[in-house]
C-alpha distance (Angstrom), angle and dihedral (degrees) to the residues before:
residue distance angle dihedral
M1 . . .
E2 3.77 . .
T3 3.79 135.3 .
L4 3.81 119.5 -110.0
Q5 3.77 136.2 168.2
R6 3.81 112.8 -104.8
P7 3.81 121.0 -134.1
D8 3.82 88.6 -106.5
G9 3.82 89.8 59.9
G10 3.82 96.7 -104.6
I11 3.78 125.2 120.8
S12 3.79 121.0 -114.6
R13 3.77 141.1 173.6
V14 3.78 110.9 -114.7
A15 3.79 139.1 -174.2
R16 3.80 118.6 -150.2
F17 3.79 121.3 -147.8
L18 3.76 133.3 -174.4
V19 3.79 107.5 -144.1
Y20 3.79 120.6 -164.5
V21 3.82 111.1 -134.4
L22 3.80 107.2 -152.0
T23 3.79 95.6 -168.0
R24 3.81 91.1 55.6
D25 3.83 98.7 32.4
N26 3.80 87.0 -131.4
W27 3.81 143.6 107.8
D28 3.81 122.6 -107.9
L29 3.82 124.0 -158.3
V30 3.82 110.2 -135.3
R31 3.80 125.1 179.1
Y32 3.79 121.9 -155.5
Y33 3.80 117.3 -153.8
P34 3.82 108.9 -166.0
H35 3.78 115.6 -149.3
P36 3.83 109.8 -107.1
R37 3.82 91.6 -131.9
G38 3.81 97.7 47.6
R39 3.79 98.2 -98.9
S40 3.79 123.0 125.3
G41 3.80 112.8 -54.1
A42 3.79 130.7 -148.7
L43 3.79 134.9 -105.0
Y44 3.79 123.5 -144.3
D45 3.80 119.3 -162.5
A46 3.81 103.9 -147.7
G47 3.81 91.5 -176.4
L48 3.76 143.9 -102.1
L49 3.79 117.5 -50.0
T50 3.80 89.6 -127.1
G51 3.79 119.2 24.1
T52 3.78 131.3 -4.1
S53 3.79 139.4 -86.2
A54 3.80 137.4 -167.0
H55 3.82 89.1 -102.9
D56 3.82 97.0 58.2
A57 3.82 114.2 125.6
H58 3.83 94.2 7.4
W59 3.80 131.2 130.1
F60 3.80 121.8 -133.1
A61 3.80 135.3 -174.4
P62 3.80 113.3 -132.7
T63 3.79 117.3 -128.4
P64 3.83 114.9 -112.8
A65 3.83 88.9 -101.4
G66 3.81 90.5 48.3
E67 3.81 91.0 49.7
R68 3.82 90.8 52.2
A69 3.82 91.0 47.9
L70 3.82 92.0 50.9
R71 3.80 91.9 49.6
R72 3.83 91.6 47.7
L73 3.81 90.5 50.0
L74 3.80 91.6 50.9
A75 3.82 91.8 45.8
R76 3.81 90.2 53.2
H77 3.79 86.5 58.4
G78 3.80 94.2 48.8
I79 3.81 98.4 -96.6
H80 3.80 109.9 124.7
L81 3.79 119.5 -173.2
R82 3.78 127.5 -167.0
């Protein structure tokens, strides 16, 4: 986890992930911003490492199952969120 400035000017803890996109044979940089009070966080698609996609520079809300999966993944790596 690291601390970054959000687009709205606030400060937030964030986890960065590289996600392999099979259909594009490429890596995508995705940032996960957990909610500070334990509610559903936000995902930011920073874009493909090489090339572009329609999802670049867009914000997404994870589904409840996706939120749980992200938190489990972080916990497996020693990052425990409230």
